[in-house]
C-alpha positions in Angstrom: 165.4 13.1 -24.6 169.1 12.6 -25.0 170.2 9.5 -26.2 173.1 7.7 -24.4 175.9 6.4 -26.4 177.4 2.7 -26.3 179.0 1.9 -23.1 182.3 1.0 -24.7 182.8 4.2 -26.0 184.2 6.5 -23.1 185.4 10.2 -23.5 188.9 11.4 -21.7 187.6 14.5 -19.5 191.0 16.1 -18.3 192.4 18.7 -20.6 196.4 17.5 -19.7 195.2 13.7 -21.3 194.8 15.6 -24.8 197.5 13.0 -26.4 195.8 10.1 -24.7 192.6 11.0 -26.0 193.8 11.3 -29.9 194.8 7.8 -29.4 191.6 6.9 -28.4 189.5 8.9 -30.9 192.3 6.5 -33.6 191.2 3.2 -31.8 187.7 3.9 -32.3 187.8 5.2 -35.2 189.4 1.8 -36.4 186.6 -0.1 -35.2 184.2 -1.9 -37.8 180.7 -0.4 -37.6 177.4 -2.5 -38.2 174.1 -1.3 -38.5 172.6 -1.3 -34.9 169.0 -2.6 -33.9 167.1 0.7 -32.9 165.1 0.9 -29.8 161.1 -0.1 -30.2 160.6 3.5 -28.6 162.5 5.4 -31.7 160.0 6.2 -34.4 161.0 4.9 -38.0 162.0 8.0 -40.8 158.2 7.1 -41.8 156.1 8.4 -38.6 156.3 11.7 -36.7 155.6 12.5 -33.6 152.3 14.5 -32.7 153.7 18.2 -31.9 153.2 20.0 -29.2 153.2 23.4 -31.0 153.0 23.2 -34.6 156.5 25.5 -35.7 158.3 25.0 -39.4 161.2 23.6 -40.2 164.5 25.8 -40.8 167.7 24.7 -42.3 170.1 26.9 -42.9 173.3 26.4 -45.1 175.3 29.2 -43.7 177.9 31.1 -46.5 181.2 30.1 -45.1 183.2 30.2 -48.1 184.4 26.7 -49.5 183.7 25.2 -46.1 180.5 23.7 -44.4 178.6 24.9 -41.8 174.8 23.5 -41.8 172.4 24.4 -38.8 168.7 22.9 -38.1 166.2 24.1 -36.1 162.5 23.6 -34.9 161.1 25.5 -32.1 163.7 24.6 -29.3 165.6 22.0 -30.9 168.8 22.5 -33.0 171.5 20.5 -34.5 174.9 21.7 -36.1 176.4 19.8 -38.7 180.2 21.2 -39.2 181.3 24.8 -38.1 183.0 26.3 -41.2 186.6 26.9 -41.2 189.4 28.5 -38.7 188.5 31.8 -39.4 184.9 31.5 -39.5 184.3 31.1 -36.2 183.1 34.2 -34.9 180.7 34.1 -38.1 179.1 30.8 -36.9 178.7 31.9 -33.6 177.1 34.7 -34.2 174.9 33.4 -36.6 173.5 30.8 -33.9 173.0 33.6 -31.8 171.4 36.1 -33.8 168.9 33.3 -34.2 168.2 33.3 -30.3 169.3 29.7 -30.3 170.6 29.3 -26.8 171.7 25.8 -26.9 172.6 23.0 -29.5 171.2 19.2 -29.1 174.2 18.1 -30.9 177.3 19.2 -33.1 178.3 16.6 -35.4 181.7 16.9 -36.6 181.4 15.0 -40.2 185.2 14.7 -40.4 188.6 16.1 -39.4 189.1 18.3 -42.4 189.5 22.0 -41.0 187.0 23.4 -43.3 184.4 21.6 -41.5 185.4 21.7 -37.8 187.6 25.0 -37.7 184.8 26.8 -36.3 183.0 24.1 -33.9 185.7 25.1 -30.7 184.5 28.3 -30.8 180.6 27.3 -31.2 181.1 24.8 -28.3 183.0 27.2 -25.8 180.1 29.7 -26.5 176.6 27.5 -26.8 175.6 24.6 -24.7 175.9 21.5 -26.5 174.4 18.3 -25.3 176.4 15.8 -27.2 178.9 15.9 -29.8 179.3 13.3 -32.6 182.3 12.8 -34.9 183.5 10.6 -37.6 186.0 7.6 -37.7 189.6 8.6 -38.6 192.1 10.8 -36.7 193.9 13.9 -37.3 197.0 15.4 -35.3 196.0 19.2 -36.6 196.0 22.2 -34.3 192.7 22.6 -35.4 191.5 19.0 -34.7 193.5 19.6 -31.2 191.4 22.8 -30.3 188.2 21.3 -31.3 189.0 18.2 -28.6 190.0 20.6 -26.0 187.0 22.6 -26.3 184.7 19.3 -26.0 186.6 18.6 -22.7 186.7 21.6 -21.3 182.8 21.3 -21.4 182.6 17.9 -20.1 181.2 16.3 -23.0 181.9 12.9 -24.0 182.1 12.7 -27.7 181.8 9.6 -30.1 181.5 8.3 -33.4 177.7 7.4 -33.8 176.7 3.5 -35.1 175.8 2.8 -38.7 171.8 3.1 -38.8 171.5 5.0 -35.6 169.1 7.5 -35.6 168.6 10.7 -33.1 165.2 13.2 -32.3 165.3 16.7 -33.0 162.0 17.7 -32.3 159.5 16.3 -34.6 162.4 15.2 -36.9 164.7 12.4 -37.2 168.5 12.3 -38.2 170.1 8.8 -39.3 173.6 7.9 -39.8 173.6 6.1 -43.2 177.5 6.3 -43.7 180.4 6.3 -40.8 183.0 4.6 -42.8 186.7 4.3 -41.9 189.1 5.0 -44.8 192.2 5.9 -45.5 190.9 9.4 -47.1 189.6 11.5 -44.4 186.8 12.5 -46.8 185.5 9.2 -47.1 185.3 9.0 -43.5 182.5 11.6 -43.3 179.2 11.0 -41.6 176.7 11.0 -44.3 173.2 12.2 -42.4 169.8 11.6 -43.7 167.4 14.1 -42.0 163.3 13.3 -42.0 160.8 15.4 -41.1 157.2 14.4 -41.7 157.2 13.6 -45.8 160.4 15.3 -46.7 163.9 14.2 -46.5 166.9 16.1 -46.9 170.5 14.0 -47.3 173.4 15.5 -45.8 176.5 14.2 -48.0 179.8 15.8 -46.2 182.9 15.4 -48.4 181.9 11.3 -49.5 183.0 10.9 -52.8 181.6 8.4 -55.3 183.0 5.0 -53.5 180.9 6.0 -50.1 177.9 6.8 -52.5 178.3 3.4 -54.0 178.2 1.7 -50.7 174.8 3.4 -49.5 171.6 1.7 -49.6 169.4 4.1 -52.0 166.5 1.6 -51.7 166.2 2.1 -47.7 166.8 6.3 -48.2 164.1 6.1 -51.0 163.5 9.7 -52.7 165.0 12.6 -51.2 163.5 16.2 -51.5 167.0 17.9 -51.0 170.6 16.6 -50.9 173.7 18.8 -49.6 176.1 17.6 -52.5 179.3 16.0 -51.6 182.6 17.8 -51.3 181.6 21.2 -52.5 180.6 20.4 -55.9 183.9 18.4 -56.5 184.1 15.7 -59.7 185.0 13.0 -57.2 181.4 12.9 -55.6 178.0 13.1 -57.3 178.0 10.3 -59.7 175.3 10.1 -62.2 173.6 7.0 -61.2 173.6 7.8 -57.2 172.0 11.1 -58.0 169.6 9.5 -60.2 168.5 6.9 -57.4 168.1 9.2 -54.7 165.8 11.7 -57.0 166.3 14.8 -55.3 164.6 18.1 -56.7 167.0 20.3 -55.0 170.7 20.1 -54.8 172.8 23.0 -52.6 176.3 23.3 -53.1 178.6 24.7 -50.0 181.4 26.6 -51.9 183.6 29.6 -52.2 183.3 32.2 -55.0 186.6 31.8 -56.9 188.2 28.9 -54.7 191.3 27.4 -55.8 189.9 23.6 -56.2 187.6 24.8 -58.9 184.3 24.0 -57.1 181.9 23.2 -58.1 183.3 20.6 -61.0 181.4 21.3 -64.4 180.8 17.2 -64.2 179.1 17.8 -61.2 176.7 20.8 -62.8 176.4 18.9 -65.9 175.1 15.8 -63.7 172.5 17.8 -61.8 171.3 19.6 -65.0 170.7 16.5 -66.8 168.4 15.3 -64.1 166.6 18.6 -64.1 167.3 19.6 -60.5 167.2 22.8 -59.2 170.7 23.7 -57.8 171.6 26.7 -55.1 175.4 27.6 -54.8 176.5 29.5 -51.5 179.2 31.3 -53.7 176.6 32.9 -55.5 173.4 33.3 -53.1 175.1 33.9 -50.0 173.6 32.2 -47.2 170.7 29.6 -48.4 167.9 28.7 -46.2 164.9 26.1 -46.7 161.6 26.5 -44.8 159.7 23.3 -44.5 156.1 23.7 -43.5 152.5 22.9 -44.3 152.6 24.7 -47.7 155.8 22.7 -48.6 159.3 23.9 -49.2 160.5 27.4 -49.6 164.0 29.0 -50.5 165.4 32.4 -49.1 168.8 33.5 -49.7 170.8 36.6 -48.3 172.2 37.3 -51.9 169.0 37.0 -54.4 169.8 36.7 -58.1 168.8 40.1 -60.4 167.0 38.8 -63.8 170.0 39.9 -65.6 172.1 37.3 -63.6 174.3 39.4 -61.6 174.6 38.7 -57.9 173.0 41.4 -55.9 174.8 42.2 -52.2 172.1 42.4 -49.8 173.2 42.0 -46.5 170.6 44.1 -44.8 168.0 41.5 -45.7 170.2 38.9 -44.4 170.8 40.9 -41.0 167.0 41.2 -41.0 166.4 37.5 -41.4 169.2 37.1 -38.3 168.2 40.0 -36.2 164.2 39.7 -36.1 164.1 35.8 -36.4 162.3 35.8 -39.5 162.1 35.3 -43.4 162.2 37.6 -46.4 158.5 38.1 -47.9 157.7 37.3 -51.6 158.7 41.3 -52.3 162.0 41.2 -50.5 163.9 38.6 -52.5 162.5 35.3 -52.5 164.5 33.6 -54.9 162.0 31.0 -55.6 158.7 28.8 -53.7 157.7 25.6 -54.9 153.8 25.6 -54.1 152.5 26.6 -57.3 149.3 25.8 -58.6 149.0 25.9 -61.9 147.2 27.8 -64.7 143.5 26.8 -63.7 141.8 24.9 -61.1 140.8 22.7 -63.4 144.1 21.4 -64.9 144.4 17.7 -65.3 147.0 16.2 -62.8 148.4 12.8 -62.1 149.6 11.8 -58.3 149.6 8.6 -56.0 147.4 7.9 -52.8 150.5 8.5 -50.6 152.6 10.6 -52.6 153.6 13.9 -51.9 154.1 15.4 -55.5 151.8 15.9 -58.1 152.8 15.4 -62.0 152.1 16.9 -65.1 153.0 13.9 -67.2 151.2 10.2 -66.2 154.4 8.7 -66.9 156.9 10.9 -64.9 159.1 9.0 -61.9 157.2 5.8 -62.6 154.6 6.4 -60.9 152.2 2.7 -59.8 148.7 3.1 -60.1 148.3 7.4 -60.8 145.7 8.9 -59.9 143.9 11.3 -62.5 142.8 15.0 -60.8 142.8 18.3 -61.0 144.8 20.9 -59.3 141.6 21.4 -56.5 142.1 17.6 -55.8 145.9 17.5 -55.1 145.3 19.0 -51.2 149.1 19.7 -49.8 150.9 18.1 -52.5 153.7 19.9 -53.9 154.3 20.3 -57.9 157.2 17.8 -59.5 160.0 20.2 -60.1 160.8 17.7 -63.4 157.5 18.2 -65.1 157.1 21.9 -63.9 160.7 23.2 -64.6 
């Protein structure tokens, strides 16, 4: 099941060669990456393998403050994208273990900043990992050294993935859509497209607007969910880019009252103008998306009260983690996206291969829209722009 990385990239496995290893990372990071030709055995992003046992996908945006830690799980398969800051080591490890996850297929360290790799040394030391992938660039910080030493102690061979490389995760595919090498380490972020059946999630790391311009948005197409770049900074999330990938939902990972002022008002205005439902870890705590045959459902450890005040709900959060279950509709579901309208006879519009139905005929520039009723939409979910 594990994919082999290209032969030219080998890792030094002895801890006392740490200095040499850092030099190798720097050299590898300077290599120009080109789109790879995927094997004929690798399904395209539009194909899904027939599951042996049907189980929903769960995507966890762990609340680690002004840092990133994203966990994706389906059945026995799991991947971690970044691991929070140095003071998040215990939090991230316990979060994963409480879900009953005993190993990770992959760890992706999007770039060397401490707020993305700080907790990864503890994760690698305490939880078996199949493969580790890193972004381009180099770092000489103690945080990065701890990360590399943890990798070497486990005999792992980290490498920089090629642009366009795909990785199977259960019934889903992770695809590298940016692996730039630039002076600004944020722009070295691995940008990852996660595809499960007809659902797409775009994880932007800390990439800024110059990287957004370089990404082939036509190849990506419309996504269901985006993890907004750089914690909602104004240097990311250009209006044209967000409009091009057309997410229905956006997550911003940021810390309450952080010194950077994340998220920036310009970013929030962009998301608001495009009618994108936006969720923030500083307001909602851990944010969990459940993707199954019913569509996308959202759960949080800090549900919003009707008056807009945030409630602290650690007991509910622990129920999710300890019992591997989610909150029911009466236990703080913030929102579900399987609305069926006021009447089964309501006229709606959709396309043959589309996954959403619309109130407006001209919404999303549909080609050859079908006129039907709620009863006829099947498993399609409502368009958030029409039903906001």
